[in-house]
C-alpha positions as CSV (number, residue, x, y, z in Angstrom):
1,M,-98.8,17.6,-26.3
2,E,-97.6,20.2,-24.3
3,K,-94.7,22.3,-25.9
4,V,-91.7,22.1,-24.5
5,P,-90.1,25.8,-23.2
6,D,-87.2,26.6,-25.4
7,N,-84.2,26.8,-23.3
8,F,-81.3,24.4,-22.1
9,L,-83.1,21.4,-20.2
10,G,-86.5,22.5,-21.7
11,I,-87.6,23.9,-18.0
12,E,-90.3,25.8,-16.8
13,P,-90.3,29.7,-15.8
14,E,-89.8,29.0,-12.0
15,L,-86.5,27.2,-12.6
16,S,-85.5,29.3,-15.7
17,N,-86.0,32.8,-14.3
18,F,-82.7,35.1,-14.8
19,E,-83.1,36.8,-11.3
20,K,-83.6,33.4,-9.4
21,S,-81.0,31.2,-11.6
22,R,-77.5,30.6,-10.2
23,V,-76.2,29.1,-13.5
24,V,-76.9,31.0,-17.0
25,V,-76.2,29.4,-20.1
26,A,-74.8,31.7,-22.6
27,S,-74.6,30.7,-26.7
28,A,-71.5,32.1,-28.9
29,P,-72.4,30.4,-32.6
30,Y,-69.5,31.6,-34.1
31,E,-67.3,29.6,-36.6
32,K,-65.2,32.5,-38.3
33,T,-61.8,31.0,-38.4
34,V,-62.4,27.2,-38.6
35,T,-60.0,25.7,-40.8
36,Y,-61.3,22.0,-41.6
37,G,-64.7,21.1,-41.1
38,K,-67.8,23.4,-40.9
39,G,-70.9,23.6,-38.4
40,T,-69.6,24.6,-35.1
41,S,-71.9,27.8,-35.3
42,K,-74.8,25.1,-34.9
43,G,-73.4,23.5,-32.1
44,P,-75.1,25.8,-29.1
45,R,-78.4,25.3,-30.8
46,A,-78.0,21.6,-31.2
47,I,-76.9,21.1,-27.5
48,I,-79.7,22.9,-26.2
49,E,-82.4,21.0,-28.2
50,A,-80.4,17.6,-27.0
51,S,-80.5,19.0,-23.3
52,K,-84.5,18.8,-23.6
53,Q,-84.1,14.9,-23.5
54,L,-81.7,14.9,-20.4
55,E,-83.2,13.1,-17.3
56,F,-82.5,15.6,-14.3
57,W,-81.7,13.1,-11.8
58,D,-78.0,12.1,-11.6
59,E,-77.0,8.3,-10.6
60,E,-73.8,9.7,-9.6
61,L,-74.3,12.9,-7.6
62,K,-77.8,11.5,-6.4
63,A,-79.4,14.4,-7.2
64,N,-81.8,16.4,-9.3
65,I,-79.0,18.8,-10.1
66,V,-81.0,21.5,-11.7
67,E,-83.6,21.7,-8.6
68,K,-80.6,21.3,-6.4
69,I,-79.0,24.1,-7.6
70,G,-82.1,26.5,-8.0
71,G,-82.5,26.9,-11.9
72,V,-80.4,27.5,-15.1
73,A,-81.8,30.4,-16.9
74,T,-80.7,30.6,-20.8
75,L,-79.7,33.9,-22.7
76,K,-80.6,35.1,-26.0
77,P,-77.4,34.2,-28.4
78,Y,-74.9,36.6,-29.0
79,D,-75.0,38.2,-32.1
80,I,-71.3,37.7,-33.2
81,K,-71.7,36.0,-36.8
82,N,-70.0,38.6,-38.9
83,K,-67.7,39.9,-36.1
84,K,-63.7,39.5,-36.5
85,P,-62.5,37.1,-34.0
86,E,-60.7,39.6,-31.8
87,E,-63.9,41.3,-31.9
88,V,-65.8,38.3,-30.4
89,A,-63.0,38.0,-27.8
90,Q,-63.9,41.5,-26.3
91,I,-67.7,41.0,-26.6
92,L,-67.6,37.8,-24.7
93,E,-65.1,39.0,-22.1
94,R,-67.4,42.2,-21.4
95,E,-70.7,40.1,-21.5
96,T,-69.2,37.5,-19.2
97,K,-67.7,40.2,-16.9
98,K,-71.2,41.7,-16.4
99,L,-72.5,38.3,-15.6
100,I,-69.9,37.3,-13.1
101,E,-70.7,40.5,-11.3
102,R,-74.0,39.5,-10.9
103,K,-72.8,36.6,-9.3
104,K,-74.0,34.1,-12.1
105,F,-72.2,30.8,-12.8
106,V,-71.4,31.1,-16.9
107,V,-72.0,28.2,-19.3
108,T,-71.0,29.4,-22.6
109,L,-71.6,27.0,-25.5
110,G,-69.8,27.6,-28.9
111,G,-68.7,27.6,-31.5
112,E,-65.2,27.4,-32.7
113,H,-62.8,27.5,-29.8
114,S,-61.6,30.8,-30.3
115,M,-65.0,31.8,-28.5
116,C,-63.4,30.7,-25.3
117,I,-60.9,33.6,-24.9
118,G,-63.3,36.1,-23.9
119,P,-65.0,34.3,-21.0
120,A,-61.7,32.9,-19.9
121,R,-60.3,36.2,-19.8
122,A,-63.0,37.5,-17.9
123,Y,-62.9,34.8,-15.2
124,S,-59.1,35.3,-14.8
125,K,-59.5,38.9,-14.4
126,S,-62.2,38.5,-11.7
127,F,-61.0,35.9,-9.7
128,Q,-57.9,35.7,-7.6
129,N,-55.7,32.4,-7.5
130,I,-57.5,30.8,-10.7
131,S,-56.6,28.4,-13.1
132,I,-57.5,27.4,-16.6
133,L,-58.2,23.7,-17.1
134,Y,-58.2,23.1,-21.0
135,F,-59.4,20.0,-22.6
136,D,-58.6,19.9,-26.1
137,A,-56.8,17.5,-28.8
138,H,-54.6,20.3,-30.1
139,G,-52.3,22.7,-28.1
140,D,-53.9,26.1,-29.5
141,L,-50.8,27.7,-28.7
142,R,-49.6,29.4,-32.0
143,N,-49.0,32.7,-31.7
144,E,-50.8,33.7,-35.3
145,Y,-52.4,31.4,-37.8
146,M,-53.7,31.9,-41.3
147,G,-53.5,35.6,-40.3
148,S,-55.0,36.1,-37.0
149,E,-53.8,36.2,-33.7
150,Y,-57.4,35.0,-32.5
151,N,-57.8,32.1,-34.5
152,H,-59.0,28.8,-33.2
153,A,-55.6,27.6,-33.2
154,C,-54.4,30.5,-31.1
155,A,-57.1,30.1,-28.4
156,L,-55.0,29.3,-25.5
157,R,-52.2,31.3,-26.3
158,R,-54.5,34.6,-26.3
159,I,-55.6,33.1,-22.8
160,A,-52.4,32.6,-21.6
161,D,-51.5,36.4,-22.2
162,V,-53.5,37.1,-19.1
163,N,-53.2,33.7,-17.3
164,G,-50.5,31.4,-17.5
165,N,-51.7,29.1,-14.7
166,I,-52.7,26.6,-17.2
167,V,-53.3,22.7,-17.3
168,H,-54.4,21.0,-20.5
169,I,-55.9,17.7,-20.7
170,G,-56.1,15.3,-23.6
171,C,-53.5,17.0,-26.1
172,R,-52.4,14.7,-29.1
173,S,-51.7,17.2,-31.8
174,L,-49.1,20.4,-31.7
175,E,-46.2,21.7,-33.4
176,E,-42.2,21.8,-32.1
177,E,-42.7,25.3,-31.7
178,Q,-45.6,25.2,-29.0
179,M,-43.7,22.4,-27.2
180,G,-41.3,25.2,-26.8
181,F,-43.6,27.4,-25.3
182,I,-45.0,24.7,-23.2
183,E,-41.5,24.4,-21.6
184,K,-40.4,27.7,-21.6
185,N,-43.6,29.0,-19.5
186,K,-44.1,25.6,-17.4
187,L,-47.9,24.7,-18.4
188,K,-48.8,21.6,-17.3
189,F,-49.9,19.2,-20.0
190,F,-51.5,15.8,-19.5
191,W,-51.3,13.9,-22.8
192,A,-54.1,11.8,-24.3
193,H,-51.9,8.7,-24.4
194,E,-51.3,8.9,-20.8
195,F,-54.8,8.1,-20.6
196,K,-55.1,5.6,-22.9
197,R,-52.3,3.6,-21.2
198,G,-53.4,4.1,-17.8
199,L,-50.6,6.2,-16.7
200,V,-52.7,9.4,-16.0
201,N,-51.7,11.1,-12.8
202,Y,-55.1,12.4,-11.4
203,E,-53.6,13.5,-8.3
204,G,-50.9,15.6,-10.3
205,I,-53.6,17.1,-12.4
206,I,-55.4,18.5,-8.8
207,N,-52.2,19.5,-7.3
208,S,-51.2,21.4,-10.6
209,L,-54.5,23.4,-10.5
210,K,-55.1,26.6,-8.2
211,E,-58.1,27.2,-5.8
212,N,-60.5,28.3,-8.4
213,V,-60.6,26.9,-11.9
214,Y,-62.3,27.9,-15.1
215,I,-62.7,24.9,-17.6
216,S,-62.6,25.2,-21.4
217,F,-64.0,22.0,-23.6
218,D,-63.2,21.4,-27.1
219,I,-65.0,18.5,-27.8
220,D,-62.5,17.0,-29.9
221,V,-60.9,15.9,-26.6
222,L,-63.0,12.8,-26.8
223,D,-61.7,10.0,-28.8
224,S,-62.9,10.9,-32.5
225,G,-64.4,7.4,-32.7
226,L,-66.8,8.2,-29.9
227,H,-67.7,11.6,-30.8
228,P,-66.9,12.7,-34.6
229,S,-69.0,15.5,-34.5
230,T,-66.3,18.1,-34.3
231,S,-64.4,20.4,-36.9
232,N,-60.9,19.1,-36.4
233,P,-60.8,15.7,-35.3
234,E,-57.7,13.7,-34.0
235,P,-57.2,10.0,-33.6
236,G,-57.1,8.7,-30.1
237,G,-58.5,10.7,-27.3
238,L,-60.3,10.5,-24.1
239,D,-63.1,8.5,-23.0
240,W,-66.2,9.6,-21.3
241,Y,-65.2,8.2,-18.0
242,D,-61.8,9.4,-18.5
243,M,-63.2,13.0,-18.7
244,I,-65.9,12.8,-15.9
245,T,-63.6,11.3,-13.5
246,V,-61.1,14.3,-14.1
247,L,-64.5,16.7,-13.7
248,R,-65.5,14.8,-10.5
249,N,-62.0,15.1,-8.7
250,V,-61.9,18.9,-9.6
251,G,-65.3,19.7,-8.5
252,K,-64.7,18.1,-4.9
253,E,-61.2,19.6,-4.2
254,K,-61.5,22.8,-6.1
255,N,-64.0,25.7,-6.9
256,I,-64.9,25.7,-10.4
257,V,-66.4,28.9,-11.3
258,G,-67.6,28.8,-15.1
259,F,-67.2,26.8,-18.2
260,D,-67.2,26.5,-22.0
261,I,-67.9,23.9,-24.4
262,C,-66.9,24.4,-27.8
263,E,-66.1,22.8,-31.5
264,H,-69.4,20.6,-31.4
265,S,-70.4,20.2,-35.2
266,P,-73.6,18.7,-35.3
267,I,-74.1,15.9,-38.0
268,K,-77.6,15.5,-39.0
269,N,-79.7,12.8,-37.5
270,F,-77.0,11.5,-35.1
271,Y,-78.5,12.9,-32.0
272,A,-76.3,10.9,-29.7
273,Y,-73.1,13.4,-30.2
274,D,-75.5,16.5,-29.6
275,F,-76.7,14.7,-26.4
276,T,-73.2,13.8,-25.2
277,A,-72.2,17.6,-25.3
278,A,-75.4,18.6,-23.4
279,K,-75.1,15.9,-20.9
280,L,-71.4,17.0,-20.2
281,A,-72.5,20.4,-19.7
282,Y,-75.1,19.2,-17.2
283,K,-72.8,17.2,-15.4
284,T,-70.2,19.8,-15.1
285,I,-72.6,22.1,-13.5
286,G,-73.3,19.4,-11.1
287,Y,-70.0,18.8,-10.3
288,A,-69.3,22.3,-9.8
289,L,-72.1,23.4,-7.7
290,L,-73.0,20.1,-5.6
291,K,-70.0,19.1,-3.8
292,T,-70.0,15.0,-3.4
């Protein structure tokens, strides 16, 4: 039996060449500040393994995404295991900026959600008129948590330090102080209960975003009954079609410039959850680069 190449999608060199590929997949296997469940450092590897089982044809976009966009290159994982979270932010910002300068569309696989700070900052500083579209069950707006301003619970607050154009999707857990920050800074929140009760304003989401959009996914935005393999699960949440409806609309109307997927914590022998994260990555690439 022929061995499948060890990269995102398990694709041959003609479709995974760095110089020719528009998209690059980076891995940030980090879990230094996790405060509940463990295992997020194994997320990137699990997502890449699951991606090898994906069908390349997408029935919704009516295209072989990887061929249509000219390939996807997979980078060697960042060596960040023993770094402080503020160092990780600096490293990922620097490395993402280098890739942006080479005209690459960067997909970063985490890892705990603190690792989104670096890529989000790199994109915020590299593009004008840019919003952060943040999918998460939690507010992530604490200024400091457990002795660190770069804890995963502070991720969006550190992004807001450099980019206040934030649209948050799917939140259902935050403290009162964070609510004050949201109101003071006029951040746009579209709550999980609005999706569950059919009250979400999809047009309002689009109108809240600027021309360019960087997306950060915490996989716990999904209903915990559908995707329990995450370090900080919350009851309720979005279902698959809630999420991809938002993504498809954003892809049609805006310019998605890059994204990350964080907080996937694999459960042994439960491959469906790994596959969900892998398909989310693949479809988001399609929504971003194939206008439908």
